[in-house]
DRENMIBA-601535 format. One line per field, with one value per residue (C-alpha): residue number from 1; chain; x, y, z. Coordinates in nm, 4 decimals, padded with zeros to 6 digits. Layout:
! residues N
resi	[NUM/...]
chain	[A/...]
c1	[X/...]
c2	[Y/...]
c3	[Z/...]
This chain:
! residues 344
resi	[1/2/3/4/5/6/7/8/9/10/11/12/13/14/15/16/17/18/19/20/21/22/23/24/25/26/27/28/29/30/31/32/33/34/35/36/37/38/39/40/41/42/43/44/45/46/47/48/49/50/51/52/53/54/55/56/57/58/59/60/61/62/63/64/65/66/67/68/69/70/71/72/73/74/75/76/77/78/79/80/81/82/83/84/85/86/87/88/89/90/91/92/93/94/95/96/97/98/99/100/101/102/103/104/105/106/107/108/109/110/111/112/113/114/115/116/117/118/119/120/121/122/123/124/125/126/127/128/129/130/131/132/133/134/135/136/137/138/139/140/141/142/143/144/145/146/147/148/149/150/151/152/153/154/155/156/157/158/159/160/161/162/163/164/165/166/167/168/169/170/171/172/173/174/175/176/177/178/179/180/181/182/183/184/185/186/187/188/189/190/191/192/193/194/195/196/197/198/199/200/201/202/203/204/205/206/207/208/209/210/211/212/213/214/215/216/217/218/219/220/221/222/223/224/225/226/227/228/229/230/231/232/233/234/235/236/237/238/239/240/241/242/243/244/245/246/247/248/249/250/251/252/253/254/255/256/257/258/259/260/261/262/263/264/265/266/267/268/269/270/271/272/273/274/275/276/277/278/279/280/281/282/283/284/285/286/287/288/289/290/291/292/293/294/295/296/297/298/299/300/301/302/303/304/305/306/307/308/309/310/311/312/313/314/315/316/317/318/319/320/321/322/323/324/325/326/327/328/329/330/331/332/333/334/335/336/337/338/339/340/341/342/343/344]
chain	[A/A/A/A/A/A/A/A/A/A/A/A/A/A/A/A/A/A/A/A/A/A/A/A/A/A/A/A/A/A/A/A/A/A/A/A/A/A/A/A/A/A/A/A/A/A/A/A/A/A/A/A/A/A/A/A/A/A/A/A/A/A/A/A/A/A/A/A/A/A/A/A/A/A/A/A/A/A/A/A/A/A/A/A/A/A/A/A/A/A/A/A/A/A/A/A/A/A/A/A/A/A/A/A/A/A/A/A/A/A/A/A/A/A/A/A/A/A/A/A/A/A/A/A/A/A/A/A/A/A/A/A/A/A/A/A/A/A/A/A/A/A/A/A/A/A/A/A/A/A/A/A/A/A/A/A/A/A/A/A/A/A/A/A/A/A/A/A/A/A/A/A/A/A/A/A/A/A/A/A/A/A/A/A/A/A/A/A/A/A/A/A/A/A/A/A/A/A/A/A/A/A/A/A/A/A/A/A/A/A/A/A/A/A/A/A/A/A/A/A/A/A/A/A/A/A/A/A/A/A/A/A/A/A/A/A/A/A/A/A/A/A/A/A/A/A/A/A/A/A/A/A/A/A/A/A/A/A/A/A/A/A/A/A/A/A/A/A/A/A/A/A/A/A/A/A/A/A/A/A/A/A/A/A/A/A/A/A/A/A/A/A/A/A/A/A/A/A/A/A/A/A/A/A/A/A/A/A/A/A/A/A/A/A/A/A/A/A/A/A/A/A/A/A/A/A/A/A/A/A/A/A/A/A/A/A/A/A/A/A/A/A/A/A]
c1	[00.0170/00.2524/00.4846/00.1281/00.1059/00.5189/00.4785/00.0927/00.3391/00.6125/00.3705/00.2059/00.5709/00.6598/00.3792/00.4041/00.7498/00.6438/00.3372/00.5680/01.0024/01.2368/00.9887/01.1159/00.8156/01.0230/00.9535/00.5902/00.5100/00.7122/00.9641/01.2756/01.2267/01.5691/01.5859/01.9154/02.0175/02.2438/02.5154/02.3377/02.3096/01.9466/01.6988/01.4796/01.1439/00.8777/00.5293/00.6533/00.9543/01.2492/01.4909/01.7963/02.0636/02.1008/01.9820/01.7518/01.7280/01.4852/01.2330/00.9090/00.5636/00.3855/00.1226/00.1528/00.3933/00.5111/00.8663/01.0136/01.3718/01.4481/01.6857/01.8198/01.8766/01.7095/01.3040/01.2339/01.1038/00.7818/00.6362/00.3712/00.6062/00.3614/00.6172/00.5403/00.5750/00.9069/00.9807/01.2947/01.1655/01.4205/01.3774/01.6724/01.6044/01.7789/01.7975/01.7396/01.8385/01.5704/01.5584/01.7120/01.4294/01.3552/01.4795/01.2511/01.1457/01.3312/01.1040/00.8615/00.9696/00.7874/00.8265/00.8922/01.0687/01.2898/01.3538/01.5167/01.6135/01.7324/01.6972/01.7312/01.5576/01.4417/01.1686/00.9240/00.6539/00.4682/00.1866/00.3967/00.4654/00.1032/00.3642/00.2640/00.5175/00.3114/-00.0520/-00.1221/00.1734/-00.0328/-00.0561/00.3436/00.2194/00.4300/00.2350/00.4130/00.5275/00.6806/00.6868/00.6945/00.7114/01.0556/01.2586/01.5253/01.6485/01.5851/01.7189/01.5078/01.4766/01.2678/01.3064/01.0575/00.8990/00.6446/00.4648/00.3245/00.1548/00.1166/00.3850/00.4655/00.7865/00.9350/00.9592/01.2133/01.3174/01.5512/01.5526/01.6030/01.4471/01.4757/01.2549/01.3630/01.0606/01.0836/00.8270/00.8089/00.7892/00.7120/00.7751/00.4625/00.2939/-00.1060/-00.3578/-00.3496/-00.0191/00.3017/00.5095/00.8439/00.7724/00.7002/01.0102/01.1802/01.1272/01.3091/01.2767/01.2822/01.4208/01.4296/01.5730/01.3935/01.5754/01.3319/01.4958/01.4822/01.3152/00.9981/00.8698/00.5910/00.4332/00.3039/00.1990/00.3361/00.0934/00.3950/00.2740/00.5829/00.7044/01.0485/01.1852/00.9706/00.7701/00.5825/00.4105/00.1862/00.2579/00.0782/00.0841/-00.0015/00.3118/00.4605/00.7447/01.0328/01.1545/01.3344/01.3690/01.5518/01.4952/01.7208/01.5628/01.8243/01.6923/01.7407/01.6065/01.5506/01.7929/02.0391/02.1992/02.1002/02.0645/01.9863/02.0166/01.7739/01.7481/01.5377/01.6343/01.5812/01.1590/01.1253/00.7761/00.6142/00.3406/00.1217/00.1537/00.0419/00.2646/00.1679/00.4544/00.3915/00.7003/00.8886/01.2008/01.3652/01.4996/01.9567/01.8651/01.6160/01.7411/01.8683/01.6422/01.7002/01.3242/01.2053/00.8907/00.7448/00.6478/00.3688/00.3781/00.1346/00.1565/-00.0598/00.2241/-00.0272/00.0971/00.4955/00.5931/00.9289/01.0124/01.0578/01.3081/01.0857/01.4258/01.5884/01.7622/01.9058/02.2995/02.4121/02.2382/01.9660/01.6785/01.4383/01.3093/00.9601/01.0841/00.7298/00.7531/00.6368/00.4436/00.6288/00.4833/00.0998/-00.1808/-00.0536/00.2295/00.2038/00.5937/00.6225/00.9397/01.0485/01.3535/01.5390/01.7426/01.8307/01.6491/01.7419/01.5953/01.2981]
c2	[-00.0117/00.2690/00.1720/00.2951/00.6172/00.7076/00.5700/00.8043/01.1294/01.0413/01.0841/01.3898/01.5820/01.4518/01.5446/01.9119/01.9039/01.8030/02.0521/02.3314/02.2864/02.5670/02.7678/02.8143/03.1117/03.3974/03.3531/03.2299/03.6041/03.8819/04.0853/04.2188/04.6014/04.8512/05.1791/05.3733/05.6840/05.8076/05.9781/05.7443/06.0762/06.1192/06.0292/05.7464/05.6646/05.4128/05.3837/05.7330/05.5568/05.6854/05.3948/05.5305/05.7136/05.7020/05.3298/05.1195/04.6968/04.4958/04.2558/04.4192/04.2589/04.2611/04.5352/04.8954/05.1139/05.4875/05.6174/05.9765/06.0306/06.3673/06.5867/06.9636/07.1990/06.9093/06.9068/06.5782/06.1781/06.0601/05.6970/05.4704/05.1262/04.7684/04.4871/04.1428/03.8228/03.6738/03.8741/04.2096/04.5406/04.7965/05.1764/05.4014/05.8086/06.1124/06.3598/06.7843/07.0186/07.2549/07.6138/07.9099/08.1379/08.4799/08.7565/09.0025/09.2094/09.5780/09.8306/10.0721/10.3129/10.6339/10.9758/11.1871/11.3900/11.7147/11.8553/12.1846/12.3018/12.6380/12.7507/13.0133/13.1518/13.4980/13.7364/13.8674/14.1058/14.0870/14.3202/14.5975/14.8727/15.0586/15.3623/15.6533/15.6019/15.3150/15.4355/15.8239/15.8972/16.2948/16.3357/16.5007/16.6824/16.3971/16.3515/15.9542/15.6912/15.3953/15.1209/14.7548/14.4874/14.4469/14.1958/13.9922/13.7607/13.5587/13.3459/13.0826/12.8107/12.6649/12.4589/12.2130/11.8976/11.6303/11.3928/11.1945/11.3812/11.6879/11.9014/12.2689/12.5038/12.8057/12.9754/13.3083/13.4620/13.7159/13.9262/14.2115/14.3549/14.6495/14.8552/15.1457/15.3319/15.6819/15.9254/16.2146/16.6008/16.8424/17.1156/17.2866/17.5125/17.3890/17.5808/17.6903/17.5780/17.7349/17.7877/17.8180/17.4716/17.2901/17.2521/17.2726/17.0099/16.6337/16.3238/16.1481/15.8039/15.6480/15.3159/15.1603/14.9196/14.6938/14.4501/14.3118/13.9987/13.7545/13.4941/13.2857/13.0351/12.7516/12.4204/12.2109/11.8816/11.5566/11.3000/11.0612/10.8116/10.6285/10.8967/11.1668/11.3645/11.6793/11.9184/12.1712/12.4670/12.7682/12.9899/13.3506/13.5646/13.9641/14.1105/14.4441/14.5730/14.9124/15.1062/15.3447/15.5663/15.7850/15.9764/16.1440/16.4363/16.5172/16.8188/16.7087/16.9272/16.6920/17.0274/17.0151/16.7113/16.6593/16.3703/16.3493/16.0556/16.0802/15.9277/15.5520/15.4519/15.1083/14.9447/14.5929/14.3849/14.1432/13.8137/13.5312/13.2368/12.9232/12.7401/12.3975/12.1213/11.8841/11.6783/11.3559/11.2321/11.1006/10.9509/10.8801/11.2072/11.4780/11.5576/11.8414/12.0378/12.2558/12.4704/12.7717/13.0020/13.2757/13.6207/13.8465/14.1234/14.4134/14.7195/15.0499/15.3647/15.4253/15.7420/15.9755/16.2707/16.6161/16.8225/17.1912/17.3791/17.1380/17.2969/17.1664/17.2258/17.4506/17.6336/17.7413/17.6447/17.4919/17.1666/17.0830/16.7267/16.6037/16.3256/15.9837/15.6727/15.4494/15.1265/15.0654/14.8360/14.4485/14.3345/14.0563/13.7787/13.4865/13.2816/13.0074/12.8720/12.5617/12.4171/12.0868/11.9508/11.8051/11.5637/11.2785]
c3	[-00.0219/00.1000/-00.1731/-00.4726/-00.2991/-00.3561/-00.7198/-00.7484/-00.6152/-00.8479/-01.1643/-01.0132/-01.0274/-01.3322/-01.4897/-01.4200/-01.5231/-01.8710/-01.8917/-01.7875/-01.8268/-01.7550/-01.5069/-01.1767/-00.9494/-01.0056/-01.4247/-01.4206/-01.1989/-01.3223/-01.6045/-01.5668/-01.6818/-01.7848/-01.7746/-01.8927/-01.9913/-02.1965/-01.9453/-01.6642/-01.5086/-01.3704/-01.1371/-01.2270/-01.0693/-01.1082/-01.0303/-00.8555/-00.6938/-00.6486/-00.7788/-00.8246/-00.9895/-01.4268/-01.4962/-01.3152/-01.4144/-01.1806/-01.1966/-01.1952/-01.1665/-01.5366/-01.6969/-01.6652/-01.4810/-01.5261/-01.5982/-01.5283/-01.5444/-01.4099/-01.3954/-01.3429/-01.6580/-01.8642/-01.9296/-01.8057/-01.9818/-01.8704/-02.0350/-01.9326/-02.1117/-02.0695/-01.9225/-02.0355/-01.8177/-01.8314/-02.1128/-02.0608/-02.1343/-02.2334/-02.2224/-02.3586/-02.2120/-02.4247/-02.1838/-02.3714/-02.2013/-02.1372/-02.2721/-02.1057/-02.0065/-02.2192/-02.0582/-01.8335/-02.0552/-02.0446/-01.7452/-01.9373/-02.0376/-01.8524/-01.9254/-01.5948/-01.4148/-01.4541/-01.7891/-01.9132/-02.2270/-02.4674/-02.8082/-03.0163/-03.3181/-03.4836/-03.3664/-03.5232/-03.5165/-03.7937/-03.6767/-03.5983/-03.2868/-03.4094/-03.2878/-03.4220/-03.6575/-03.7902/-03.7453/-03.7283/-03.9417/-04.0542/-03.6210/-03.7183/-04.0018/-04.2969/-04.6255/-04.5838/-04.3639/-04.4000/-04.1411/-04.0863/-03.8187/-03.6132/-03.6470/-03.4022/-03.2382/-02.9130/-02.6495/-02.5030/-02.2394/-02.0197/-01.6873/-01.5562/-01.4314/-01.5561/-01.4585/-01.8284/-02.0029/-01.8227/-01.6845/-01.5181/-01.6276/-01.6176/-01.9931/-02.0530/-02.3682/-02.3957/-02.7398/-02.8994/-03.2415/-03.4794/-03.7308/-03.9732/-04.0319/-04.2441/-04.2534/-04.5774/-04.5478/-04.8435/-04.6669/-04.7270/-04.4461/-04.3588/-04.2525/-03.9038/-03.8889/-03.7767/-04.1169/-03.8329/-03.7299/-04.0291/-04.2139/-04.5048/-04.7373/-04.5263/-04.5099/-04.1706/-04.0756/-03.7810/-03.5749/-03.3450/-03.1243/-02.8268/-02.6035/-02.3074/-02.1178/-02.1177/-01.8170/-01.7811/-01.5958/-01.8688/-01.8219/-02.1667/-02.2833/-02.4567/-02.6630/-02.6882/-02.9104/-02.9159/-03.0738/-03.1272/-02.9283/-02.9871/-02.6791/-02.6432/-02.3870/-02.2883/-01.9837/-01.8569/-01.7894/-01.8378/-02.0207/-01.9971/-02.2587/-02.3104/-02.6579/-02.7405/-03.1183/-03.2864/-03.5903/-03.8963/-04.0617/-04.4429/-04.6983/-04.9343/-05.1196/-04.9118/-04.7628/-04.3834/-04.1450/-03.7668/-03.5219/-03.2574/-02.9595/-02.6592/-02.3845/-02.2897/-02.2539/-02.0661/-02.0470/-01.8373/-02.0445/-01.9249/-02.1964/-02.2878/-02.4343/-02.6692/-02.8465/-03.0116/-02.9814/-03.2211/-03.0750/-03.1862/-02.9036/-02.9754/-02.6298/-02.3915/-02.2456/-02.4854/-02.8338/-03.0146/-03.1015/-03.3271/-03.3163/-03.2952/-03.0174/-03.0026/-02.7476/-02.7085/-02.4560/-02.3978/-02.4296/-02.3418/-02.5188/-02.4326/-02.6298/-02.6353/-02.4886/-02.7082/-02.8143/-02.8742/-02.8782/-03.1572/-03.5029/-03.7653/-03.8073/-03.8004/-04.0118/-03.6972/-03.8746/-03.6309/-03.6725/-03.5104/-03.2428/-03.0752/-02.8763/-03.0661/-02.9785/-03.1078/-02.9150/-02.8189/-02.7388/-02.8006/-02.9523/-03.0707/-03.1399/-03.3242/-03.2429/-03.5467/-03.3221/-03.2783/-02.9432/-02.7277/-02.4859/-02.1903/-01.9301/-02.0094]
C-alpha cells in the first residue's frame, strides 16, 4: 500500500515538470524592466518611487508601469510602459536640455521727471509796433510814412517737471528787435499851422530798437514716442522792455541834416505765451527740438520825450521834434526756433 502511494506522487511531479519544463516561480510571475540614460545621469522614478540614478534594472510585476527620469536643467522624461511575464523591456532615455528662459522685458519707459532746454531763433513782429509812425503819420505833419514789423532774435530757455503727459515749467526769453520806419515831409505850410515849425521838405529816417526779457509760467502737454516727441505749452507771463529811438532828418536838397535821440523808455506788459514743438530723441535724455513760439502782450501806450528847441545844425533852422508814440497796444511776437532739450 505504501509503495503504491509513492509511485502516484512521482507521476504527479513528473507530469508538472513535463507540462512546464524550465519555469521557476519567479519566471512565472514577473518581467524585467531595464531603464538607462545615455550618460548615466538623472533620477529614475518607477510608479512614483525613486529607484535609482542614471539607470535601473529589476524584476517587476507584469502590467503597466509609470517611468519618469528627471534631471536639473533638462526636460523631464515620462512614459507609461507595459511589462510582460518572462520578458525584458528596455527603455532608453535621452534627456533634452531645457531652453533658457528669455530675459525679463525691460521696464516700461516712463516719461516723467525734471527737464530743461535752450533755444535760438529769429524774432518777428508781423503786426508792427502800432506807434505814431505806424498808425498816425498825419499827426506829425508828414505826407507819408513807411513802416515794417520789427525783426530780431531771441535766446530762450525752459525748466520744468512733467508727469506723463502734463508738466509745469518756467519759460524765459531774452530778445532784441529793431525796425527802421521813415517819414516824408513836403515843407508846405498847412492851414492853421506855424510856418516856422513846418520845417523844410525833408525825409526823416528812424531806427527803433527794443530789448528785454519775457517770462511765463506754462503748462506743457506731451505725446511721447520712441523717437519723436510732440508737445504744446501755454501760460500767462509778463514782458519788460527798454526801447530806444534815433531820428535822422535830411532835407530834400541834401544841404541840412539833424540827429535826434530821446532818452530810453521802458514798459512792463502782461502777456500770454503759446508754443508748439517737435523733438527728435538722440537718446533717452537728449533731444533736438524745433518749434514755433508766439507771445502776446499789452504794451499800453509808450511815448518818447519831445525837444521843442531842437534845430537843424549848423544852419539854426528850427525843426519840430515832437514826442512819438513808439509802441502801443497789443504786441504780437512769433519765434521759430531750434534747440536742445534735456531730461525725460
